[in-house]
N, C-alpha and C positions, 0 to 999 in steps of 0.2 A: 504494500500500500504506500502511495506517495502523498505527501502533504507539503504545504508551504509554511515558511516561517511566519508570514503574516496571519495565516490561519491558526497557527499554534498560539499566537498572542490573544486570540479570542476565547480560548478554552478557559474553563474555570479550574482553579486549584482548590481542592477541598481536603479536609482532614480525614482521618480514618473512619469518622462517623458520617461523612458526607456533608459536613457543614462548610459553607463557602468561606474561603480565606482571602482570595485575591486572584490576580491574573499573572500569567508568565510575562516577564519583561525581557529576559535574555537567556541565552544558553552558553555555557562554556563548552569548548570543543577541543579535541586533540586533532590538530590538522595534519598529522602524519598519515601517510597511506593514501591510496587512490580514493577511498570513500571514508573520510574522517567521521568518527563517531562523537556524539554529544556526550559530555561527561557530567554535567550538572545543570540544574534548573535554577534560574533566578526569579524569585517571586517578589512582586511589589505590593505593599500594603499601605493604604492611606492615600489621601488625595492632596491635601495641603502640605502635610509633612510626610514625605514618602520614606518608608523603611524597606530595605532590601534583605531578603533571606536567600542564601545559597544552599540548595538542596542537592547533595550527591545523587547520582543516578540510581544507586542501589536503594535509596531511601524513599522511593515512590514508584507507583505504577501509573501507566497512562492508557487511555482508550480514546475512541473517536470523540468522546464528549468532554473528558476531564483528565486532570492529573490528581491522583489520590496519594496523599502522604501516608507513610507507615507510622510516623511518630508525630509528636506535638510540634507545631511550627516554632514555638519559642525555644525549643531545644537546639535550634540551628543558629540562634543569635541574630538579632536585628543589626543592620549596618546602614549607615548613611551613604556609603559608597561601596560597591561590590567588586569593582575591578581589582584584579590581582596582577602584580608586576610580571610581565612576560607570558601571561596566560591569555590566549585569544578567546574572544566571544563572538557570536554571530552578529550581534548588533554593532558592537564597537569595532570589530576587526574586518568584517566582510561587507555588511550592508552599507551601501553608498560609497564604498571604496572603489578606486580605479584599479583595474586589473589588466594584466597583459594576457590577451588571448593569443597564446603561442601557436594556435592552430590557424587562425585567420590573420595573425600578425597585426593586431591593432589594440588600441586601448579602449576599454569600455567601462561603464559604471554599473554596479550591481543594484538592481531594483528590488529583487526578492531572492529567496533561497529555497531551492527545491530539495526536500528531504525524503529519504526512504526509511520506512518503518519495517524492521525485520528482527525477529528473535528478541523482542522486548527492547530493542535499541532503535535510536534514530541516527541515521547516517547522512552526511552531506553528499548529495548526488550531483546536483547541477547548481549553477548560479543563473538567475534569470536576468538578462540584460535587455529584454524587449520592452516595448511600450505597454504590453498587456500586464507585465509584472508591476509597472508603475501604477497602472490603473487599479490593479488588484490591491495594491498597498494603500491606495487612497480610499478604498472601500466602494469604488464605483464600478466594479467589474460586471455585476449583473445588469446594471442600468446601461452601461456602454455596450455590452454584448448584445442586449436586446435591441438597441438602436441600430447597431451595425447589421445585425441579422435581419432587421426589417427592410433595410435597403439592399443588402447583398449577403445571402446566407453562406456564400462561398468565398467571402472576403478573406484575403490572406491574413488579416488581423486575427480571425477566428481559427484559422487552420494552422498557421505557422507559429511556433513558439520561439521565444528568444533564449532558449536554454543553451548553455555551454557546459559540457561535462567537466567536473572539477579536475579531472586528471589532465585536461588540456589547458586549464587556467590556473595560474599561480598568482597569489596576492603580490601586487607591486609594492604596496605599503601597508603595514599593519601598525596601527597606532595603539600604544599602551595607555595606561591611565594618565601618564604624565604628558601625553600628546607627542611623544618622540616618534620619529619615523624609524621603523624597523624593516628589514628586507627578508623576503622569503621567495626569491626568484628561482625559477627552474633553469639552472645554468645550462643543462644539456639542450633544452629547447631554444634558449636564446643564442646558443653557440651556432645553431644552424640557420638563424635568421640573418639576412644580409645587413651589414652595417647601415645602409641607407634606410632600411625599413625601421630599424631600432631608433635611428635618428628622428624619424617622423613620430614614432611613439613618444620619444622624450619631449617633443614640442607640445604634446597634448597634456603633459603633466605639470604640476606646480613646481616651482624652483627647487624645493627641498626634495621632492620625489625624483627629479631629474638627477641630481647629484647622488642621491641614495642608490638609484638603479645603476648608475655608472660605476660606483665604488664596488659593486658586487662582482664586476667583471675583471679579468686579468688585464694587465697593462697593454698588451698588444691589441686586445679587443677594444679597450678604451680609446686607443689612438685611432683605430679604424673608424670608430663611431664619431669621435670628436672632429676628425678632419672632414666628415660629411656635413657638418653643421655650418651655418653662417658664422662669421667672425664674432658677431654680437653674442650668440649663444655660447660659443667657445669661451669667450671672455667671462661670461657669467658663471659658467661651470668651474673654470679654473680658479676663480676668486673664492669659491666655496671649498677648494681643496687645501689641505695643509701643505707646508713647504715640501715635505718628503714625497707626498703623492704627486704634487705638481712637477717636481723635478724628474720623477720617474717617467712621467708622461712626455716631458720635453726631451728627455734622453732618447726616447723611441720615435719621436715625431721626425718626419723629413725636415731638413734644415730650413727649407723655404717656408713650409707651413709654420714651423716654430717661430721663425722670424716675423711673419705676418701677425701671429698671435701676440708675441711680445710687444709689438708696436701698438697693439690695441689695449695693453694693460697699463695700469697706473705705474708711476715711477717706483713706488714702494714695492709692488709685486714684481716688477722687473728686477729690482735689486735683490730681493729675497731668492728669486729663482736663479738668476745669473751667478750669484755668489756660491751656489751649491752645485752647479753643473760641472761635468767633467771638463778638463782642459780642452780636449778635442772638440767637444760639442760647443763649448763657449767660443772657441776660435772660429768654428764654422759660422755660427750665428753672428758673431761680431763682424766677420767679413761681409756678410750679406746686409747687415744694418747700415753699412757705409753707402749703399746704393739707394737711389730714389725708388720709392715703392712702385711708381708707374713706369719703370724702365725694365729692360731685359735683365739687368743686374739685380733688381729688386724681386723679379719673378723667378729667377733661376734657383736651382738647388745645387749644393756642392757635394751631394752624396751620389757618386757614380764610379764606375770602373773605367780605368784607362789601360790600354795595351801599348806595347812597344813594337816597332817594326821587326825586331829580331826574335820576338817571342814565337813559339810554335803554336799551332792551332790546338793541340792537345793540352798545352799549358794554359791557354786562355780558357778553355772549357772547364778545366779543373778549378781555376781561379773563380769562375762564376758559380760553379757548383758549391764551393765552400762559403762564399760570401754574398750570394745572390739576394738573400733576404734583407741585407743591410743597405741596399741601394734602391733608388727609385725605379729603375728599369734596366733590363739587360737585353731589350729588343734590338737596340743599336748601341754599339760600344765604340768609343773613339780612340784613335791611335795618336800618340804624341811622341816627339823626338826627345833627345836628351835635355833640351832646353824647355820642355813642356809645351812646345808649339804644336798646334793641331796639324796633322799631316794626312789623316785618313779616317775611315770609318768601316766597320764590319757589322753585319747583322747576324743575329743568332742563326738564321737559316743558312747563311754563308758558312758559318763555323761548323754546323752540323753536317753539311754536305761535303766539306773539304777534307783531304787527307790529314791525319793527326800530326804528321811530321812537316807539313807545309808551313812556311814562314808567313806571319801576318802581313809582312811587306808585300808578298806576292799575291795576297788575297784581297787586301783592302781596296776600297774605292778612294781615290785621292781627291783632295780639295773639296770636301763635302760642303754644302751650303751652311753658312754660319751666321750667327747674330753677333752684333757688337754690344758691348756691355751697356752702352748708353742709348741703345735703340729704344724707341717709344713702343707703347703697347700696340699702336697701329702698325708699326714696322714689323713687330713680332707676328701679329696675326696675318699680315700680308705674306710674310716669308713662309709660314706654315701652309698657307693656302696655295701659294705659287708652286712650291715643291712637293705638296701633298705629304707633309712630314708628320710623323708620330712623336718625334723627339728631335731637338735641335741643339747644337753646341753654342755656347756663348764664349766669345774670345775678347781679349783686350786689344789695345792698339799695337801691341807687340806680337799679336797672333797667338798668345798663350791662352790655353784653355782654362777658363775660370769656373764654368758650371754648365748645366744643361737645363733645358726647359722641355717639359712634356706637354702633349696636346691637351690633357685634361686641365692643366693650369691655364692654357689659352682659352679653352671653352668657358671656364669659370669667369674669366675677365670679360669675355665677349658677352656672356649672358648678363652679368652685372650691369654692363654699360647699356645693353639693349633694354633691360628692365628699368634702368634709371631714365632712359629716354621715354619709355612708355609711360612711366609714372608721371613725368613732368608734363607729358601731353594730356594725360587724363586729369 
């Protein structure tokens, strides 16, 4: 038999002699497992001055009509507040809370709770996130159902429910009695959701929930999600992180992304983060900070592989295999001479199809299209378009390779400019 939380609240609570005592107000639950069971009933007595009594599950029986206590109500002790530190309840922890539906990859709000009655227990089966759940909770279900049925007895409102099985939904925020945000996120489910989808979820949450959700993930995942967000949201999230967590993020972020974010932070936050970064990372970011943000130098990243003309193809492939995760891209890799001047480029396809003992000098394409460090954003976009590039090198006046720009960075800039033009027109 199934029932709803809102229906349970309407039942009477009686003593062992059948005398009316009050109504259920809430239920404690053990949220572990696929179908969590309720562990205690909270009864409210009084109208002006409410008293709460917490009744363990073993101390009452329940039927379709009522909850019947096995002992005297006073034996359970009256309380002005019934919440217990770290112990979730249906009303406080689930109802009205935002949850991540890891099945449909969205954030929804719980309007009611669907419970299964089995073996003398009540177990949480579904959360109801549909409109009908909200109508039921307001006590209008019979009236609204009748009106809808009058006009269309096959209306989707009457046929489709807004249920999501509990095993597919994990609470995004559980608030304890002190109002603090706790997390109980399904890590395995979130791991398989693309960062861009989780970024959209974050935007639907309040600021505390955003940072709370992000903290439950490992640093690599945090970086993937953070770099999908607009700079404003990145800044807001970083400001909520302590120095140790913020530094861990910046260490793993691409240098160009880290530089953009630092430029959006307050001087105080920049100082606390830069002061703790590794020497290598701080040097990379400091080098990028020297360039104008609207130039090729400000857009480029300094995390990339370089090859030398005398290197063998087999050596190049092994180098990429060992450190490929630490750079922005290995689709195209640039070749520099002893003075770090750009002399050529090889693609991954070229490397994989070439003999392992072949010299890079004999394989590379010479004099690849390159950007100058002071080129404007317009110059960058035109170069990518003209040569149909996925990645481009950035050189200084001495032809020395300073960094690379990838096509996704160009897209981001173009989209921002187009959106700005559109906003100004509208």
